[in-house]
A tleap script that builds the chain and sets N, CA, C and O, in Angstrom:
source leaprc.protein.ff14SB
mol = sequence {
  NMET THR ASP LYS GLU PHE GLN THR HIE ILE
  TYR GLN LEU LEU TYR GLY ILE PRO ALA GLY
  LYS VAL THR SER TYR GLY ARG LEU ALA ALA
  MET ALA GLY PHE PRO LYS ARG SER ARG MET
  VAL GLY LYS ILE LEU LYS ASP LEU PRO GLN
  GLY GLY LYS LEU PRO TRP PHE ARG VAL THR
  THR SER THR GLY ARG LEU ALA PHE ALA LEU
  ASP SER ALA SER TYR LYS ARG GLN ARG ARG
  LEU LEU GLU ALA GLU GLY VAL VAL PHE GLU
  GLN GLY LYS VAL PRO ILE LYS ARG TYR LEU
  TRP CYS CPRO
}
set mol.1.N position { -15.096 -0.763 -17.187 }
set mol.1.CA position { -13.992 -1.137 -16.262 }
set mol.1.C position { -14.303 -2.318 -15.768 }
set mol.1.O position { -15.126 -2.262 -14.854 }
set mol.2.N position { -14.005 -3.149 -15.997 }
set mol.2.CA position { -14.885 -4.137 -14.878 }
set mol.2.C position { -13.765 -4.166 -13.419 }
set mol.2.O position { -12.683 -3.633 -13.175 }
set mol.3.N position { -14.774 -5.165 -12.600 }
set mol.3.CA position { -13.846 -5.356 -11.516 }
set mol.3.C position { -12.496 -5.995 -11.425 }
set mol.3.O position { -11.558 -5.655 -10.705 }
set mol.4.N position { -12.575 -7.161 -12.436 }
set mol.4.CA position { -11.288 -7.640 -12.609 }
set mol.4.C position { -9.917 -6.708 -13.330 }
set mol.4.O position { -8.735 -6.678 -12.987 }
set mol.5.N position { -10.565 -6.067 -14.337 }
set mol.5.CA position { -9.666 -5.249 -15.022 }
set mol.5.C position { -9.193 -4.193 -13.549 }
set mol.5.O position { -8.026 -4.134 -13.163 }
set mol.6.N position { -9.948 -3.688 -13.105 }
set mol.6.CA position { -9.607 -2.703 -12.204 }
set mol.6.C position { -8.632 -3.319 -11.135 }
set mol.6.O position { -7.612 -2.737 -10.767 }
set mol.7.N position { -9.162 -4.936 -10.521 }
set mol.7.CA position { -7.801 -5.516 -10.042 }
set mol.7.C position { -6.297 -5.900 -10.486 }
set mol.7.O position { -5.313 -6.052 -9.762 }
set mol.8.N position { -6.395 -6.001 -11.742 }
set mol.8.CA position { -5.429 -6.346 -12.757 }
set mol.8.C position { -4.968 -5.038 -12.922 }
set mol.8.O position { -3.744 -5.154 -12.976 }
set mol.9.N position { -5.300 -3.705 -13.046 }
set mol.9.CA position { -4.451 -2.750 -12.977 }
set mol.9.C position { -3.629 -2.284 -11.330 }
set mol.9.O position { -2.511 -1.803 -11.143 }
set mol.10.N position { -4.865 -2.714 -10.194 }
set mol.10.CA position { -3.646 -2.131 -9.471 }
set mol.10.C position { -2.905 -2.852 -9.062 }
set mol.10.O position { -2.177 -2.413 -8.172 }
set mol.11.N position { -2.730 -4.216 -9.472 }
set mol.11.CA position { -1.826 -5.429 -9.506 }
set mol.11.C position { -0.372 -4.462 -9.985 }
set mol.11.O position { 0.595 -3.980 -9.396 }
set mol.12.N position { -0.776 -4.506 -11.111 }
set mol.12.CA position { 0.311 -3.510 -11.975 }
set mol.12.C position { 0.894 -2.285 -11.516 }
set mol.12.O position { 2.122 -2.357 -11.473 }
set mol.13.N position { 0.449 -1.257 -11.184 }
set mol.13.CA position { 0.306 -0.181 -10.159 }
set mol.13.C position { 1.127 -0.855 -8.710 }
set mol.13.O position { 1.968 -0.104 -8.217 }
set mol.14.N position { 0.998 -1.699 -8.285 }
set mol.14.CA position { 1.739 -2.217 -7.007 }
set mol.14.C position { 2.921 -2.612 -7.312 }
set mol.14.O position { 4.018 -2.286 -6.859 }
set mol.15.N position { 2.550 -3.506 -8.295 }
set mol.15.CA position { 4.067 -4.130 -8.552 }
set mol.15.C position { 5.503 -3.096 -9.152 }
set mol.15.O position { 6.718 -3.259 -9.265 }
set mol.16.N position { 4.399 -1.878 -9.458 }
set mol.16.CA position { 5.547 -0.649 -9.436 }
set mol.16.C position { 6.283 0.027 -8.628 }
set mol.16.O position { 7.455 0.370 -8.780 }
set mol.17.N position { 5.570 0.222 -7.746 }
set mol.17.CA position { 5.878 1.244 -6.581 }
set mol.17.C position { 7.642 0.647 -5.745 }
set mol.17.O position { 7.731 -0.343 -5.018 }
set mol.18.N position { 8.720 1.489 -6.094 }
set mol.18.CA position { 9.629 1.269 -6.027 }
set mol.18.C position { 10.342 0.626 -4.072 }
set mol.18.O position { 9.834 1.239 -3.133 }
set mol.19.N position { 11.017 -0.088 -3.837 }
set mol.19.CA position { 11.525 -0.552 -2.343 }
set mol.19.C position { 11.695 1.059 -1.911 }
set mol.19.O position { 11.619 2.066 -2.615 }
set mol.20.N position { 11.892 0.944 -0.823 }
set mol.20.CA position { 11.789 2.523 0.229 }
set mol.20.C position { 10.605 3.504 -0.113 }
set mol.20.O position { 10.665 4.662 0.299 }
set mol.21.N position { 9.505 3.059 -0.872 }
set mol.21.CA position { 8.541 3.913 -1.224 }
set mol.21.C position { 7.432 3.770 -0.819 }
set mol.21.O position { 7.247 2.565 -0.986 }
set mol.22.N position { 6.080 4.390 -0.165 }
set mol.22.CA position { 4.983 4.078 -0.313 }
set mol.22.C position { 4.090 5.060 -1.262 }
set mol.22.O position { 4.542 6.101 -1.739 }
set mol.23.N position { 2.937 4.650 -1.443 }
set mol.23.CA position { 1.545 5.275 -1.269 }
set mol.23.C position { 0.149 4.832 -0.830 }
set mol.23.O position { 0.051 3.635 -0.559 }
set mol.24.N position { -0.355 5.179 -0.776 }
set mol.24.CA position { -1.957 5.120 -0.213 }
set mol.24.C position { -2.759 4.631 -1.507 }
set mol.24.O position { -2.499 4.679 -2.710 }
set mol.25.N position { -4.491 3.842 -0.323 }
set mol.25.CA position { -5.403 3.091 -0.969 }
set mol.25.C position { -5.728 4.214 -1.742 }
set mol.25.O position { -5.967 3.942 -2.919 }
set mol.26.N position { -5.810 5.433 -1.420 }
set mol.26.CA position { -6.742 6.306 -2.351 }
set mol.26.C position { -6.044 7.259 -4.087 }
set mol.26.O position { -6.543 7.776 -5.086 }
set mol.27.N position { -4.521 6.978 -3.464 }
set mol.27.CA position { -3.458 7.088 -4.554 }
set mol.27.C position { -3.613 6.060 -5.326 }
set mol.27.O position { -4.362 6.475 -6.209 }
set mol.28.N position { -3.382 5.032 -5.530 }
set mol.28.CA position { -3.554 3.748 -6.266 }
set mol.28.C position { -4.784 3.580 -6.598 }
set mol.28.O position { -4.991 3.045 -7.687 }
set mol.29.N position { -5.849 3.958 -5.824 }
set mol.29.CA position { -7.182 4.058 -6.788 }
set mol.29.C position { -7.507 5.203 -7.749 }
set mol.29.O position { -8.538 5.253 -8.421 }
set mol.30.N position { -6.366 6.274 -7.753 }
set mol.30.CA position { -6.485 7.698 -8.656 }
set mol.30.C position { -5.780 7.277 -9.463 }
set mol.30.O position { -5.728 8.090 -10.386 }
set mol.31.N position { -5.083 6.293 -9.679 }
set mol.31.CA position { -4.176 6.221 -10.822 }
set mol.31.C position { -4.540 5.231 -11.417 }
set mol.31.O position { -4.063 5.101 -12.545 }
set mol.32.N position { -5.416 4.253 -10.968 }
set mol.32.CA position { -5.978 3.786 -12.080 }
set mol.32.C position { -7.492 4.061 -12.662 }
set mol.32.O position { -8.163 3.276 -13.331 }
set mol.33.N position { -7.853 5.389 -12.229 }
set mol.33.CA position { -8.776 5.917 -12.462 }
set mol.33.C position { -9.850 6.137 -11.774 }
set mol.33.O position { -10.619 7.087 -11.919 }
set mol.34.N position { -9.908 5.511 -11.225 }
set mol.34.CA position { -10.879 5.526 -9.781 }
set mol.34.C position { -11.116 6.464 -8.597 }
set mol.34.O position { -11.101 5.803 -7.559 }
set mol.35.N position { -11.264 7.369 -8.441 }
set mol.35.CA position { -10.413 8.006 -7.087 }
set mol.35.C position { -11.452 7.853 -6.146 }
set mol.35.O position { -11.540 8.587 -5.163 }
set mol.36.N position { -12.371 6.794 -6.430 }
set mol.36.CA position { -13.029 6.943 -4.972 }
set mol.36.C position { -13.261 5.182 -4.993 }
set mol.36.O position { -14.302 4.541 -4.851 }
set mol.37.N position { -12.421 4.904 -5.134 }
set mol.37.CA position { -12.450 3.100 -5.038 }
set mol.37.C position { -11.369 2.863 -4.212 }
set mol.37.O position { -10.736 1.843 -4.486 }
set mol.38.N position { -10.867 3.715 -3.001 }
set mol.38.CA position { -9.730 3.084 -2.269 }
set mol.38.C position { -10.359 2.069 -1.187 }
set mol.38.O position { -9.477 1.477 -0.566 }
set mol.39.N position { -11.469 1.779 -0.871 }
set mol.39.CA position { -11.926 0.903 -0.107 }
set mol.39.C position { -11.849 -0.485 -1.303 }
set mol.39.O position { -11.808 -1.529 -0.652 }
set mol.40.N position { -11.833 -0.642 -2.159 }
set mol.40.CA position { -11.667 -1.767 -3.346 }
set mol.40.C position { -10.526 -2.144 -3.061 }
set mol.40.O position { -10.235 -3.289 -2.715 }
set mol.41.N position { -9.631 -1.047 -3.199 }
set mol.41.CA position { -8.215 -1.008 -3.475 }
set mol.41.C position { -7.872 -2.003 -1.820 }
set mol.41.O position { -7.398 -3.137 -1.884 }
set mol.42.N position { -8.107 -1.534 -0.875 }
set mol.42.CA position { -7.739 -2.704 0.451 }
set mol.42.C position { -8.369 -3.211 0.321 }
set mol.42.O position { -8.257 -3.711 1.441 }
set mol.43.N position { -9.645 -4.033 -0.328 }
set mol.43.CA position { -10.021 -5.154 -0.171 }
set mol.43.C position { -9.231 -6.464 -1.620 }
set mol.43.O position { -9.276 -7.690 -1.711 }
set mol.44.N position { -8.679 -5.521 -2.387 }
set mol.44.CA position { -7.953 -6.446 -3.454 }
set mol.44.C position { -6.513 -6.524 -2.575 }
set mol.44.O position { -6.007 -7.642 -2.673 }
set mol.45.N position { -5.974 -5.867 -1.990 }
set mol.45.CA position { -5.097 -6.051 -1.237 }
set mol.45.C position { -5.060 -7.099 -0.165 }
set mol.45.O position { -4.374 -8.111 -0.026 }
set mol.46.N position { -5.971 -6.567 0.523 }
set mol.46.CA position { -6.632 -8.416 1.636 }
set mol.46.C position { -6.475 -9.442 1.440 }
set mol.46.O position { -5.991 -10.383 2.069 }
set mol.47.N position { -7.198 -9.209 -0.149 }
set mol.47.CA position { -7.321 -10.673 -0.432 }
set mol.47.C position { -6.231 -11.378 -1.817 }
set mol.47.O position { -6.497 -12.215 -2.681 }
set mol.48.N position { -4.684 -10.432 -1.465 }
set mol.48.CA position { -3.883 -11.273 -2.320 }
set mol.48.C position { -3.599 -12.629 -1.733 }
set mol.48.O position { -3.820 -13.008 -0.582 }
set mol.49.N position { -3.170 -13.161 -2.547 }
set mol.49.CA position { -2.810 -14.681 -2.558 }
set mol.49.C position { -1.763 -14.789 -1.777 }
set mol.49.O position { -0.954 -13.907 -2.063 }
set mol.50.N position { -1.263 -15.724 -0.592 }
set mol.50.CA position { -0.416 -15.549 0.187 }
set mol.50.C position { 0.892 -16.238 -0.346 }
set mol.50.O position { 0.660 -17.068 -1.225 }
set mol.51.N position { 2.209 -16.080 -0.011 }
set mol.51.CA position { 3.087 -15.869 -0.974 }
set mol.51.C position { 3.519 -15.103 -1.905 }
set mol.51.O position { 4.623 -15.123 -2.450 }
set mol.52.N position { 2.539 -14.349 -2.105 }
set mol.52.CA position { 2.914 -13.548 -3.609 }
set mol.52.C position { 3.818 -12.341 -3.390 }
set mol.52.O position { 4.116 -11.795 -2.328 }
set mol.53.N position { 4.271 -11.980 -4.924 }
set mol.53.CA position { 5.698 -10.980 -4.917 }
set mol.53.C position { 5.030 -9.870 -4.599 }
set mol.53.O position { 5.784 -8.939 -4.316 }
set mol.54.N position { 3.725 -9.591 -4.534 }
set mol.54.CA position { 3.375 -7.922 -4.712 }
set mol.54.C position { 3.765 -7.444 -3.634 }
set mol.54.O position { 3.795 -8.104 -2.595 }
set mol.55.N position { 4.158 -6.094 -3.732 }
set mol.55.CA position { 4.749 -5.364 -2.492 }
set mol.55.C position { 3.436 -4.675 -2.094 }
set mol.55.O position { 3.222 -3.470 -2.228 }
set mol.56.N position { 2.469 -5.696 -1.523 }
set mol.56.CA position { 1.090 -5.186 -0.685 }
set mol.56.C position { 1.482 -3.790 0.441 }
set mol.56.O position { 0.874 -2.730 0.589 }
set mol.57.N position { 2.909 -4.376 1.212 }
set mol.57.CA position { 2.935 -3.163 2.308 }
set mol.57.C position { 3.745 -2.163 2.223 }
set mol.57.O position { 4.375 -1.567 3.098 }
set mol.58.N position { 3.667 -1.982 0.801 }
set mol.58.CA position { 4.018 -0.152 0.422 }
set mol.58.C position { 2.738 0.762 1.015 }
set mol.58.O position { 2.689 1.967 1.264 }
set mol.59.N position { 2.071 0.069 1.097 }
set mol.59.CA position { 0.585 0.874 0.526 }
set mol.59.C position { 0.088 1.176 2.192 }
set mol.59.O position { -0.121 0.310 3.042 }
set mol.60.N position { -0.026 2.678 2.360 }
set mol.60.CA position { -0.224 3.033 3.622 }
set mol.60.C position { -1.965 3.808 3.455 }
set mol.60.O position { -2.622 3.594 2.436 }
set mol.61.N position { -2.426 4.546 4.419 }
set mol.61.CA position { -3.199 5.568 4.742 }
set mol.61.C position { -2.716 6.385 3.923 }
set mol.61.O position { -1.647 6.157 3.356 }
set mol.62.N position { -3.554 7.682 3.682 }
set mol.62.CA position { -3.442 8.863 3.083 }
set mol.62.C position { -2.315 9.577 4.138 }
set mol.62.O position { -1.426 10.228 3.590 }
set mol.63.N position { -2.305 9.502 5.420 }
set mol.63.CA position { -1.620 10.008 6.740 }
set mol.63.C position { -0.252 9.328 7.080 }
set mol.63.O position { 0.497 9.844 7.909 }
set mol.64.N position { 0.044 8.251 6.481 }
set mol.64.CA position { 1.192 6.979 6.369 }
set mol.64.C position { 0.829 6.350 7.539 }
set mol.64.O position { 1.825 5.835 8.047 }
set mol.65.N position { -0.087 6.188 8.127 }
set mol.65.CA position { -0.345 4.861 8.848 }
set mol.65.C position { -0.602 3.608 8.663 }
set mol.65.O position { -1.824 3.650 8.523 }
set mol.66.N position { -0.375 2.778 8.588 }
set mol.66.CA position { -0.546 1.477 8.487 }
set mol.66.C position { -1.825 0.975 9.047 }
set mol.66.O position { -2.179 1.214 10.202 }
set mol.67.N position { -2.645 0.133 8.026 }
set mol.67.CA position { -4.286 0.006 7.749 }
set mol.67.C position { -4.516 -1.133 9.491 }
set mol.67.O position { -5.643 -1.404 9.905 }
set mol.68.N position { -3.514 -1.499 10.055 }
set mol.68.CA position { -3.662 -2.502 11.307 }
set mol.68.C position { -3.454 -1.940 12.472 }
set mol.68.O position { -2.899 -0.853 12.636 }
set mol.69.N position { -3.950 -2.758 13.449 }
set mol.69.CA position { -3.914 -2.291 14.793 }
set mol.69.C position { -2.830 -2.659 15.112 }
set mol.69.O position { -2.239 -3.645 14.673 }
set mol.70.N position { -2.287 -1.535 16.291 }
set mol.70.CA position { -0.864 -1.345 16.120 }
set mol.70.C position { -0.138 -2.647 17.200 }
set mol.70.O position { 1.077 -2.721 17.386 }
set mol.71.N position { -0.973 -3.434 17.719 }
set mol.71.CA position { 0.035 -4.341 18.222 }
set mol.71.C position { -0.607 -5.906 17.557 }
set mol.71.O position { -0.419 -6.979 18.131 }
set mol.72.N position { -1.155 -5.804 16.635 }
set mol.72.CA position { -1.552 -6.832 15.466 }
set mol.72.C position { -0.032 -7.417 14.978 }
set mol.72.O position { 0.987 -6.729 15.040 }
set mol.73.N position { -0.065 -8.532 14.583 }
set mol.73.CA position { 0.841 -9.225 13.897 }
set mol.73.C position { 1.079 -8.700 12.493 }
set mol.73.O position { 2.184 -8.692 11.951 }
set mol.74.N position { -0.574 -8.059 11.694 }
set mol.74.CA position { 0.089 -7.627 10.634 }
set mol.74.C position { 0.775 -7.023 10.410 }
set mol.74.O position { 1.675 -7.009 9.571 }
set mol.75.N position { 0.261 -6.032 11.591 }
set mol.75.CA position { 0.719 -3.992 11.807 }
set mol.75.C position { 2.559 -4.511 11.851 }
set mol.75.O position { 3.338 -4.271 10.928 }
set mol.76.N position { 2.846 -5.070 12.837 }
set mol.76.CA position { 4.436 -5.651 13.215 }
set mol.76.C position { 4.948 -6.078 11.610 }
set mol.76.O position { 5.985 -5.552 11.203 }
set mol.77.N position { 4.311 -6.898 10.843 }
set mol.77.CA position { 5.214 -7.879 9.374 }
set mol.77.C position { 5.165 -6.628 8.158 }
set mol.77.O position { 5.973 -6.714 7.232 }
set mol.78.N position { 4.100 -5.362 8.203 }
set mol.78.CA position { 4.105 -4.558 7.781 }
set mol.78.C position { 5.091 -3.705 8.125 }
set mol.78.O position { 5.887 -3.437 7.225 }
set mol.79.N position { 5.216 -3.330 8.914 }
set mol.79.CA position { 6.294 -2.100 9.873 }
set mol.79.C position { 7.811 -2.675 9.627 }
set mol.79.O position { 8.700 -1.847 9.432 }
set mol.80.N position { 8.094 -3.924 9.630 }
set mol.80.CA position { 9.617 -4.595 9.205 }
set mol.80.C position { 9.458 -4.516 8.464 }
set mol.80.O position { 10.241 -3.605 8.195 }
set mol.81.N position { 8.721 -4.845 7.126 }
set mol.81.CA position { 8.955 -5.016 5.928 }
set mol.81.C position { 9.657 -3.528 5.376 }
set mol.81.O position { 10.757 -3.331 4.859 }
set mol.82.N position { 8.326 -2.393 5.779 }
set mol.82.CA position { 8.815 -1.462 5.391 }
set mol.82.C position { 10.372 -1.027 5.904 }
set mol.82.O position { 11.237 -0.853 5.046 }
set mol.83.N position { 10.626 -0.894 7.056 }
set mol.83.CA position { 11.678 -0.942 8.212 }
set mol.83.C position { 13.003 -1.330 7.101 }
set mol.83.O position { 13.928 -0.578 6.795 }
set mol.84.N position { 12.746 -2.858 6.583 }
set mol.84.CA position { 13.888 -3.469 5.855 }
set mol.84.C position { 14.377 -2.538 4.833 }
set mol.84.O position { 15.544 -2.281 4.535 }
set mol.85.N position { 13.153 -2.022 4.289 }
set mol.85.CA position { 13.573 -1.103 2.664 }
set mol.85.C position { 14.265 0.323 3.347 }
set mol.85.O position { 14.637 1.173 2.538 }
set mol.86.N position { 14.441 0.596 4.777 }
set mol.86.CA position { 15.453 1.586 4.855 }
set mol.86.C position { 14.016 2.629 5.096 }
set mol.86.O position { 14.549 3.663 5.500 }
set mol.87.N position { 12.682 2.866 5.066 }
set mol.87.CA position { 11.995 3.235 5.624 }
set mol.87.C position { 11.569 3.886 7.114 }
set mol.87.O position { 11.655 3.018 7.982 }
set mol.88.N position { 11.386 4.433 7.333 }
set mol.88.CA position { 11.760 5.182 9.089 }
set mol.88.C position { 10.437 5.754 9.310 }
set mol.88.O position { 9.905 6.468 8.459 }
set mol.89.N position { 9.723 5.378 10.762 }
set mol.89.CA position { 8.832 5.638 11.080 }
set mol.89.C position { 8.883 7.000 12.271 }
set mol.89.O position { 9.812 7.126 13.069 }
set mol.90.N position { 8.016 7.697 12.213 }
set mol.90.CA position { 7.751 8.840 12.807 }
set mol.90.C position { 6.908 9.019 13.469 }
set mol.90.O position { 5.924 9.510 12.916 }
set mol.91.N position { 6.815 8.769 14.812 }
set mol.91.CA position { 5.281 8.601 15.791 }
set mol.91.C position { 4.154 7.295 15.393 }
set mol.91.O position { 2.937 7.187 15.550 }
set mol.92.N position { 5.042 6.525 14.896 }
set mol.92.CA position { 4.117 5.197 14.832 }
set mol.92.C position { 3.639 5.213 13.292 }
set mol.92.O position { 2.872 4.346 12.873 }
set mol.93.N position { 4.186 6.357 12.385 }
set mol.93.CA position { 3.607 6.063 11.190 }
set mol.93.C position { 4.963 6.573 10.171 }
set mol.93.O position { 6.104 6.907 10.489 }
set mol.94.N position { 4.330 6.478 8.898 }
set mol.94.CA position { 5.570 6.421 7.538 }
set mol.94.C position { 5.003 8.810 7.319 }
set mol.94.O position { 3.982 9.467 7.120 }
set mol.95.N position { 6.349 9.050 7.523 }
set mol.95.CA position { 6.056 10.481 7.134 }
set mol.95.C position { 6.188 10.151 5.520 }
set mol.95.O position { 7.151 9.897 4.796 }
set mol.96.N position { 5.002 10.256 5.334 }
set mol.96.CA position { 4.326 10.574 3.947 }
set mol.96.C position { 4.590 11.314 2.570 }
set mol.96.O position { 4.412 11.005 1.392 }
set mol.97.N position { 5.219 12.709 3.395 }
set mol.97.CA position { 5.730 13.603 2.096 }
set mol.97.C position { 7.096 13.433 1.823 }
set mol.97.O position { 7.746 14.320 1.269 }
set mol.98.N position { 7.685 12.133 2.244 }
set mol.98.CA position { 9.316 11.851 2.337 }
set mol.98.C position { 9.310 10.690 1.352 }
set mol.98.O position { 9.859 10.554 0.259 }
set mol.99.N position { 8.597 9.971 2.002 }
set mol.99.CA position { 8.629 8.409 1.474 }
set mol.99.C position { 7.792 8.428 -0.160 }
set mol.99.O position { 8.199 8.066 -1.264 }
set mol.100.N position { 6.688 8.921 0.212 }
set mol.100.CA position { 5.641 8.957 -1.432 }
set mol.100.C position { 6.296 8.518 -2.579 }
set mol.100.O position { 7.436 8.883 -2.866 }
set mol.101.N position { 5.390 7.478 -3.487 }
set mol.101.CA position { 5.757 7.428 -4.479 }
set mol.101.C position { 5.139 7.916 -5.794 }
set mol.101.O position { 4.101 7.463 -6.277 }
set mol.102.N position { 5.910 8.915 -6.332 }
set mol.102.CA position { 5.053 9.596 -7.483 }
set mol.102.C position { 5.632 9.412 -8.851 }
set mol.102.O position { 6.650 9.967 -9.264 }
set mol.103.N position { 4.767 8.453 -9.606 }
set mol.103.CA position { 5.351 8.240 -10.612 }
set mol.103.C position { 5.219 8.963 -11.939 }
set mol.103.O position { 5.905 8.617 -12.901 }
savepdb mol mol.pdb
quit
């Protein structure tokens, strides 16, 4: 699988995450067949075009933390988008077991 094919597969998986659910970078990589490429998933999401419709904000670390610094605008935006879908944060992170998307 080429990097472009991997990227396309990640986009397809990302599009399938339902509202109110989250997954991790590592889980997305594993679902795409490459469990060791979680950092590449992060790069793919970082490079998404502005104004796109893919729900990038539904991806967290494996512990439910957001990948941005707590006081950053990106953290606040991601948290606001998740909370708008009914995701409740506990101690600054998403309780991953409660909100994990398992297709």
